[in-house]
N, CA, C and O atoms as a Tinker XYZ file with bonds, in Angstrom:
   308  protein
     1  N      7.149000   60.376000  -10.553000    73     2
     2  CA     7.233000   59.854000  -11.895000    64     1     3
     3  C      7.933000   60.870000  -12.795000    63     2     4     5
     4  O      7.823000   62.080000  -12.601000    81     3
     5  N      8.638000   60.354000  -13.759000    73     3     6
     6  CA     9.336000   61.209000  -14.711000    64     5     7
     7  C      8.400000   61.618000  -15.849000    63     6     8     9
     8  O      7.388000   60.966000  -16.107000    81     7
     9  N      8.755000   62.693000  -16.509000    73     7    10
    10  CA     8.010000   63.169000  -17.667000    64     9    11
    11  C      8.905000   63.075000  -18.880000    63    10    12    13
    12  O     10.089000   63.403000  -18.814000    81    11
    13  N      8.336000   62.625000  -19.997000    73    11    14
    14  CA     9.090000   62.453000  -21.232000    64    13    15
    15  C      8.346000   63.183000  -22.341000    63    14    16    17
    16  O      7.147000   62.981000  -22.532000    81    15
    17  N      9.061000   64.033000  -23.070000    73    15    18
    18  CA     8.478000   64.753000  -24.198000    64    17    19
    19  C      9.156000   64.265000  -25.471000    63    18    20    21
    20  O     10.383000   64.219000  -25.551000    81    19
    21  N      8.357000   63.905000  -26.456000    73    19    22
    22  CA     8.896000   63.446000  -27.738000    64    21    23
    23  C      8.389000   64.393000  -28.818000    63    22    24    25
    24  O      7.184000   64.533000  -29.029000    81    23
    25  N      9.331000   65.037000  -29.495000    73    23    26
    26  CA     8.974000   65.998000  -30.549000    64    25    27
    27  C      9.169000   65.367000  -31.925000    63    26    28    29
    28  O      9.874000   64.370000  -32.079000    81    27
    29  N      8.530000   65.972000  -32.912000    73    27    30
    30  CA     8.694000   65.609000  -34.324000    64    29    31
    31  C      8.325000   64.150000  -34.609000    63    30    32    33
    32  O      9.032000   63.452000  -35.337000    81    31
    33  N      7.223000   63.706000  -34.035000    73    31    34
    34  CA     6.725000   62.357000  -34.306000    64    33    35
    35  C      6.020000   62.385000  -35.658000    63    34    36    37
    36  O      5.186000   63.255000  -35.908000    81    35
    37  N      6.346000   61.454000  -36.512000    73    35    38
    38  CA     5.732000   61.331000  -37.828000    64    37    39
    39  C      4.217000   61.208000  -37.653000    63    38    40    41
    40  O      3.749000   60.508000  -36.755000    81    39
    41  N      3.448000   61.890000  -38.515000    73    39    42
    42  CA     1.988000   61.872000  -38.404000    64    41    43
    43  C      1.428000   60.455000  -38.536000    63    42    44    45
    44  O      0.482000   60.092000  -37.837000    81    43
    45  N      2.010000   59.657000  -39.428000    73    43    46
    46  CA     1.542000   58.274000  -39.599000    64    45    47
    47  C      1.785000   57.468000  -38.327000    63    46    48    49
    48  O      0.970000   56.622000  -37.959000    81    47
    49  N      2.897000   57.728000  -37.661000    73    47    50
    50  CA     3.190000   57.046000  -36.401000    64    49    51
    51  C      2.172000   57.449000  -35.341000    63    50    52    53
    52  O      1.656000   56.601000  -34.613000    81    51
    53  N      1.889000   58.728000  -35.259000    73    51    54
    54  CA     0.900000   59.197000  -34.285000    64    53    55
    55  C     -0.474000   58.607000  -34.570000    63    54    56    57
    56  O     -1.179000   58.191000  -33.651000    81    55
    57  N     -0.853000   58.569000  -35.840000    73    55    58
    58  CA    -2.147000   57.976000  -36.208000    64    57    59
    59  C     -2.201000   56.501000  -35.827000    63    58    60    61
    60  O     -3.214000   56.012000  -35.326000    81    59
    61  N     -1.098000   55.801000  -36.072000    73    59    62
    62  CA    -1.041000   54.383000  -35.694000    64    61    63
    63  C     -1.148000   54.192000  -34.190000    63    62    64    65
    64  O     -1.819000   53.271000  -33.725000    81    63
    65  N     -0.496000   55.049000  -33.433000    73    63    66
    66  CA    -0.599000   54.986000  -31.966000    64    65    67
    67  C     -2.028000   55.261000  -31.508000    63    66    68    69
    68  O     -2.535000   54.601000  -30.601000    81    67
    69  N     -2.673000   56.244000  -32.144000    73    67    70
    70  CA    -4.049000   56.575000  -31.786000    64    69    71
    71  C     -4.977000   55.398000  -32.061000    63    70    72    73
    72  O     -5.855000   55.097000  -31.251000    81    71
    73  N     -4.791000   54.735000  -33.190000    73    71    74
    74  CA    -5.626000   53.578000  -33.532000    64    73    75
    75  C     -5.362000   52.410000  -32.583000    63    74    76    77
    76  O     -6.287000   51.729000  -32.142000    81    75
    77  N     -4.090000   52.195000  -32.282000    73    75    78
    78  CA    -3.732000   51.110000  -31.360000    64    77    79
    79  C     -4.296000   51.384000  -29.974000    63    78    80    81
    80  O     -4.806000   50.477000  -29.317000    81    79
    81  N     -4.207000   52.633000  -29.528000    73    79    82
    82  CA    -4.744000   53.012000  -28.216000    64    81    83
    83  C     -6.249000   52.786000  -28.169000    63    82    84    85
    84  O     -6.773000   52.253000  -27.190000    81    83
    85  N     -6.942000   53.193000  -29.230000    73    83    86
    86  CA    -8.398000   53.004000  -29.280000    64    85    87
    87  C     -8.756000   51.527000  -29.244000    63    86    88    89
    88  O     -9.717000   51.137000  -28.580000    81    87
    89  N     -7.995000   50.704000  -29.950000    73    87    90
    90  CA    -8.262000   49.261000  -29.970000    64    89    91
    91  C     -8.068000   48.640000  -28.597000    63    90    92    93
    92  O     -8.720000   47.651000  -28.262000    81    91
    93  N     -7.162000   49.224000  -27.789000    73    91    94
    94  CA    -6.894000   48.711000  -26.452000    64    93    95
    95  C     -7.673000   49.451000  -25.367000    63    94    96    97
    96  O     -7.503000   49.172000  -24.180000    81    95
    97  N     -8.531000   50.398000  -25.773000    73    95    98
    98  CA    -9.351000   51.118000  -24.810000    64    97    99
    99  C     -8.552000   52.060000  -23.921000    63    98   100   101
   100  O     -8.890000   52.254000  -22.754000    81    99
   101  N     -7.482000   52.650000  -24.479000    73    99   102
   102  CA    -6.628000   53.546000  -23.701000    64   101   103
   103  C     -6.440000   54.858000  -24.444000    63   102   104   105
   104  O     -6.745000   54.977000  -25.631000    81   103
   105  N     -5.930000   55.838000  -23.711000    73   103   106
   106  CA    -5.517000   57.085000  -24.352000    64   105   107
   107  C     -4.193000   56.839000  -25.063000    63   106   108   109
   108  O     -3.517000   55.843000  -24.802000    81   107
   109  N     -3.823000   57.752000  -25.964000    73   107   110
   110  CA    -2.537000   57.631000  -26.655000    64   109   111
   111  C     -1.409000   57.652000  -25.624000    63   110   112   113
   112  O     -0.451000   56.887000  -25.735000    81   111
   113  N     -1.518000   58.509000  -24.641000    73   111   114
   114  CA    -0.485000   58.604000  -23.598000    64   113   115
   115  C     -0.347000   57.281000  -22.843000    63   114   116   117
   116  O      0.769000   56.817000  -22.609000    81   115
   117  N     -1.465000   56.677000  -22.464000    73   115   118
   118  CA    -1.420000   55.397000  -21.757000    64   117   119
   119  C     -0.860000   54.296000  -22.652000    63   118   120   121
   120  O     -0.143000   53.411000  -22.185000    81   119
   121  N     -1.191000   54.354000  -23.938000    73   119   122
   122  CA    -0.684000   53.348000  -24.874000    64   121   123
   123  C      0.835000   53.461000  -25.013000    63   122   124   125
   124  O      1.537000   52.450000  -25.011000    81   123
   125  N      1.341000   54.685000  -25.133000    73   123   126
   126  CA     2.784000   54.890000  -25.245000    64   125   127
   127  C      3.478000   54.426000  -23.964000    63   126   128   129
   128  O      4.546000   53.817000  -24.027000    81   127
   129  N      2.886000   54.707000  -22.810000    73   127   130
   130  CA     3.466000   54.221000  -21.540000    64   129   131
   131  C      3.543000   52.700000  -21.532000    63   130   132   133
   132  O      4.549000   52.127000  -21.114000    81   131
   133  N      2.480000   52.048000  -21.994000    73   131   134
   134  CA     2.455000   50.590000  -22.040000    64   133   135
   135  C      3.541000   50.051000  -22.964000    63   134   136   137
   136  O      4.234000   49.092000  -22.624000    81   135
   137  N      3.685000   50.673000  -24.135000    73   135   138
   138  CA     4.718000   50.244000  -25.088000    64   137   139
   139  C      6.104000   50.404000  -24.487000    63   138   140   141
   140  O      6.943000   49.512000  -24.609000    81   139
   141  N      6.349000   51.537000  -23.837000    73   139   142
   142  CA     7.657000   51.785000  -23.218000    64   141   143
   143  C      7.914000   50.810000  -22.071000    63   142   144   145
   144  O      9.018000   50.282000  -21.936000    81   143
   145  N      6.902000   50.574000  -21.252000    73   143   146
   146  CA     7.057000   49.611000  -20.147000    64   145   147
   147  C      7.400000   48.222000  -20.678000    63   146   148   149
   148  O      8.280000   47.548000  -20.142000    81   147
   149  N      6.703000   47.796000  -21.735000    73   147   150
   150  CA     6.979000   46.484000  -22.330000    64   149   151
   151  C      8.384000   46.417000  -22.916000    63   150   152   153
   152  O      9.038000   45.376000  -22.862000    81   151
   153  N      8.840000   47.528000  -23.472000    73   151   154
   154  CA    10.151000   47.556000  -24.130000    64   153   155
   155  C     11.299000   47.394000  -23.139000    63   154   156   157
   156  O     12.348000   46.861000  -23.501000    81   155
   157  N     11.123000   47.837000  -21.913000    73   155   158
   158  CA    12.215000   47.765000  -20.945000    64   157   159
   159  C     11.973000   46.723000  -19.861000    63   158   160   161
   160  O     12.735000   46.645000  -18.898000    81   159
   161  N     10.935000   45.934000  -20.004000    73   159   162
   162  CA    10.631000   44.888000  -19.030000    64   161   163
   163  C     11.700000   43.799000  -19.086000    63   162   164   165
   164  O     12.406000   43.658000  -20.085000    81   163
   165  N     11.808000   43.034000  -18.007000    73   163   166
   166  CA    12.821000   41.980000  -17.956000    64   165   167
   167  C     12.451000   40.848000  -18.909000    63   166   168   169
   168  O     11.269000   40.549000  -19.075000    81   167
   169  N     13.450000   40.209000  -19.543000    73   167   170
   170  CA    13.162000   39.122000  -20.486000    64   169   171
   171  C     12.391000   37.972000  -19.853000    63   170   172   173
   172  O     11.528000   37.381000  -20.502000    81   171
   173  N     12.685000   37.645000  -18.597000    73   171   174
   174  CA    11.981000   36.527000  -17.961000    64   173   175
   175  C     10.500000   36.844000  -17.842000    63   174   176   177
   176  O      9.650000   35.991000  -18.097000    81   175
   177  N     10.200000   38.065000  -17.456000    73   175   178
   178  CA     8.811000   38.478000  -17.297000    64   177   179
   179  C      8.111000   38.478000  -18.645000    63   178   180   181
   180  O      6.974000   38.021000  -18.757000    81   179
   181  N      8.779000   38.985000  -19.663000    73   179   182
   182  CA     8.197000   39.001000  -21.003000    64   181   183
   183  C      7.931000   37.588000  -21.499000    63   182   184   185
   184  O      6.909000   37.342000  -22.140000    81   183
   185  N      8.838000   36.655000  -21.213000    73   183   186
   186  CA     8.655000   35.280000  -21.650000    64   185   187
   187  C      7.411000   34.678000  -21.011000    63   186   188   189
   188  O      6.624000   34.013000  -21.684000    81   187
   189  N      7.234000   34.907000  -19.724000    73   187   190
   190  CA     6.075000   34.333000  -19.044000    64   189   191
   191  C      4.773000   34.949000  -19.549000    63   190   192   193
   192  O      3.769000   34.253000  -19.702000    81   191
   193  N      4.794000   36.235000  -19.801000    73   191   194
   194  CA     3.598000   36.881000  -20.341000    64   193   195
   195  C      3.304000   36.351000  -21.741000    63   194   196   197
   196  O      2.153000   36.068000  -22.073000    81   195
   197  N      4.340000   36.219000  -22.553000    73   195   198
   198  CA     4.153000   35.709000  -23.913000    64   197   199
   199  C      3.617000   34.276000  -23.885000    63   198   200   201
   200  O      2.737000   33.921000  -24.669000    81   199
   201  N      4.148000   33.464000  -22.986000    73   199   202
   202  CA     3.670000   32.089000  -22.859000    64   201   203
   203  C      2.209000   32.065000  -22.429000    63   202   204   205
   204  O      1.398000   31.319000  -22.979000    81   203
   205  N      1.889000   32.882000  -21.450000    73   203   206
   206  CA     0.506000   32.957000  -20.981000    64   205   207
   207  C     -0.429000   33.401000  -22.113000    63   206   208   209
   208  O     -1.484000   32.805000  -22.330000    81   207
   209  N     -0.029000   34.443000  -22.819000    73   207   210
   210  CA    -0.853000   34.953000  -23.917000    64   209   211
   211  C     -0.996000   33.928000  -25.037000    63   210   212   213
   212  O     -2.058000   33.815000  -25.649000    81   211
   213  N      0.061000   33.192000  -25.301000    73   211   214
   214  CA     0.019000   32.179000  -26.354000    64   213   215
   215  C     -0.927000   31.033000  -25.987000    63   214   216   217
   216  O     -1.518000   30.409000  -26.869000    81   215
   217  N     -1.070000   30.760000  -24.702000    73   215   218
   218  CA    -1.886000   29.629000  -24.263000    64   217   219
   219  C     -3.342000   30.007000  -24.012000    63   218   220   221
   220  O     -4.181000   29.124000  -23.837000    81   219
   221  N     -3.656000   31.292000  -23.992000    73   219   222
   222  CA    -5.038000   31.708000  -23.751000    64   221   223
   223  C     -5.933000   31.199000  -24.866000    63   222   224   225
   224  O     -5.597000   31.280000  -26.048000    81   223
   225  N     -7.051000   30.687000  -24.472000    73   223   226
   226  CA    -8.012000   30.201000  -25.450000    64   225   227
   227  C     -7.714000   28.815000  -25.978000    63   226   228   229
   228  O     -8.521000   28.241000  -26.710000    81   227
   229  N     -6.583000   28.277000  -25.621000    73   227   230
   230  CA    -6.240000   26.927000  -26.065000    64   229   231
   231  C     -6.883000   25.919000  -25.123000    63   230   232   233
   232  O     -6.874000   26.101000  -23.905000    81   231
   233  N     -7.425000   24.887000  -25.676000    73   231   234
   234  CA    -8.026000   23.822000  -24.883000    64   233   235
   235  C     -7.106000   22.609000  -24.995000    63   234   236   237
   236  O     -7.262000   21.771000  -25.884000    81   235
   237  N     -6.153000   22.536000  -24.083000    73   235   238
   238  CA    -5.153000   21.482000  -24.146000    64   237   239
   239  C     -5.530000   20.350000  -23.201000    63   238   240   241
   240  O     -5.902000   20.578000  -22.050000    81   239
   241  N     -5.427000   19.151000  -23.699000    73   239   242
   242  CA    -5.652000   17.968000  -22.871000    64   241   243
   243  C     -4.322000   17.283000  -22.648000    63   242   244   245
   244  O     -3.553000   17.078000  -23.587000    81   243
   245  N     -4.057000   16.935000  -21.418000    73   243   246
   246  CA    -2.832000   16.213000  -21.097000    64   245   247
   247  C     -3.246000   14.854000  -20.580000    63   246   248   249
   248  O     -3.817000   14.734000  -19.496000    81   247
   249  N     -2.957000   13.846000  -21.354000    73   247   250
   250  CA    -3.309000   12.483000  -20.984000    64   249   251
   251  C     -2.038000   11.651000  -20.910000    63   250   252   253
   252  O     -1.623000   11.048000  -21.899000    81   251
   253  N     -1.421000   11.620000  -19.731000    73   251   254
   254  CA    -0.196000   10.832000  -19.616000    64   253   255
   255  C     -0.512000    9.350000  -19.807000    63   254   256   257
   256  O     -1.619000    8.900000  -19.509000    81   255
   257  N      0.463000    8.601000  -20.305000    73   255   258
   258  CA     0.213000    7.168000  -20.510000    64   257   259
   259  C     -0.033000    6.466000  -19.179000    63   258   260   261
   260  O      0.523000    6.842000  -18.147000    81   259
   261  N     -0.862000    5.460000  -19.225000    73   259   262
   262  CA    -1.163000    4.693000  -18.016000    64   261   263
   263  C      0.027000    3.793000  -17.708000    63   262   264   265
   264  O      0.551000    3.101000  -18.581000    81   263
   265  N      0.435000    3.820000  -16.450000    73   263   266
   266  CA     1.585000    3.021000  -16.023000    64   265   267
   267  C      1.195000    1.543000  -16.022000    63   266   268   269
   268  O      0.182000    1.154000  -15.441000    81   267
   269  N      2.005000    0.746000  -16.670000    73   267   270
   270  CA     1.708000   -0.684000  -16.744000    64   269   271
   271  C      2.620000   -1.504000  -15.843000    63   270   272   273
   272  O      2.391000   -2.696000  -15.640000    81   271
   273  N      3.642000   -0.873000  -15.309000    73   271   274
   274  CA     4.542000   -1.596000  -14.412000    64   273   275
   275  C      4.554000   -0.898000  -13.060000    63   274   276   277
   276  O      4.131000    0.249000  -12.924000    81   275
   277  N      5.048000   -1.620000  -12.075000    73   275   278
   278  CA     5.132000   -1.029000  -10.739000    64   277   279
   279  C      6.337000   -0.097000  -10.665000    63   278   280   281
   280  O      7.348000   -0.330000  -11.327000    81   279
   281  N      6.230000    0.946000   -9.869000    73   279   282
   282  CA     7.369000    1.854000   -9.747000    64   281   283
   283  C      8.589000    1.122000   -9.192000    63   282   284   285
   284  O      8.460000    0.220000   -8.366000    81   283
   285  N      9.759000    1.516000   -9.649000    73   283   286
   286  CA    10.979000    0.861000   -9.176000    64   285   287
   287  C     11.313000    1.350000   -7.770000    63   286   288   289
   288  O     10.955000    2.465000   -7.390000    81   287
   289  N     11.988000    0.525000   -7.020000    73   287   290
   290  CA    12.405000    0.875000   -5.670000    64   289   291
   291  C     13.588000    1.826000   -5.724000    63   290   292   293
   292  O     14.410000    1.764000   -6.638000    81   291
   293  N     13.663000    2.701000   -4.741000    73   291   294
   294  CA    14.815000    3.591000   -4.644000    64   293   295
   295  C     15.490000    3.357000   -3.307000    63   294   296   297
   296  O     14.859000    2.927000   -2.342000    81   295
   297  N     16.774000    3.643000   -3.264000    73   295   298
   298  CA    17.529000    3.510000   -2.022000    64   297   299
   299  C     17.928000    4.895000   -1.554000    63   298   300   301
   300  O     18.527000    5.672000   -2.298000    81   299
   301  N     17.587000    5.189000   -0.315000    73   299   302
   302  CA    17.959000    6.469000    0.266000    64   301   303
   303  C     19.137000    6.274000    1.217000    63   302   304   305
   304  O     19.212000    5.253000    1.901000    81   303
   305  N     20.040000    7.219000    1.268000    73   303   306
   306  CA    21.203000    7.061000    2.168000    64   305   307
   307  C     20.825000    7.097000    3.623000    63   306   308
   308  O     21.692000    6.978000    4.489000    81   307
């Protein structure tokens, strides 16, 4: 694994990272790793995670309409 050193971080930024890390039950270092990982993740992966997160806790009912006619015939070659 690589090591990254960041100097001259604004105190307010560090405090915000510390609070965010505490809210997520992580160390500041683990929180920064998570932020960096999310920042460089693939867009497709981020979209699926965002969709999953958006749907958590939602109680969605899908009630397709009842078919009133018979399915049409198809011709296969």
